C-alpha positions in Angstrom: 82.8 84.7 86.2 85.5 86.2 87.3 87.4 85.7 91.0 89.3 88.0 92.5 91.8 87.3 94.9 93.5 89.2 97.5 96.8 88.5 99.0 97.1 88.2 102.7 97.3 91.0 104.9 101.0 92.0 105.6 100.8 93.4 108.9 98.8 91.6 111.9 96.9 93.4 114.6 98.8 94.5 117.7 102.1 94.4 115.2 104.3 97.7 115.7 104.7 99.5 112.4 106.8 102.6 111.5 105.1 104.8 108.4 106.1 108.8 107.3 105.3 110.5 110.9 105.8 108.1 113.1 105.1 104.4 114.6 102.1 102.9 116.2 100.5 99.5 116.6 97.7 97.6 114.1 94.6 97.9 115.4 92.5 96.4 113.0 92.6 96.1 108.8 89.7 95.5 106.0 90.6 94.9 102.5 89.7 97.7 99.8 90.0 97.8 96.4 92.1 94.5 96.0 94.5 95.8 98.9 94.3 96.4 102.5 93.9 99.3 104.7 95.3 99.1 108.5 93.9 100.9 111.4 97.0 102.6 113.3 97.2 104.1 116.6 99.8 105.8 117.5 101.3 106.2 121.1 99.8 109.0 123.2 101.9 112.4 124.6 101.1 113.3 128.2 97.6 114.7 128.6 97.4 118.4 127.8 96.2 120.8 130.3 92.9 121.3 128.2 92.1 117.2 128.0 91.5 115.1 125.3 89.0 115.7 122.2 88.8 112.3 120.9 90.7 109.4 119.0 93.7 111.9 117.6 96.0 108.9 118.0 94.4 106.7 115.4 95.0 106.6 111.7 94.1 104.7 108.3 96.8 104.0 106.0 97.1 101.7 102.9 99.3 98.4 103.0 102.4 100.2 100.8 102.8 103.4 103.6 103.7 100.8 106.0 107.1 99.6 107.2 107.4 96.4 109.3 109.9 98.0 112.3 111.3 94.1 112.4 112.3 94.8 108.1 113.6 97.8 108.9 115.9 97.0 111.5 117.7 93.5 110.5 
């Protein structure tokens, strides 16, 4: 029998993080293939005249693509 051990996630819910393309807050995360995938919500710009279509400010990112703002600005 083989046991797979996944390390704890590096980021927590509501933590502000940076990634290529912007900054956002971690809303949720889940494990996938011995790694973590994060649902990140980016801050919204003012609402356009034609309204919003949906969750255009949410993005799924793998853990290696995310940088903690606390680490970057030390």
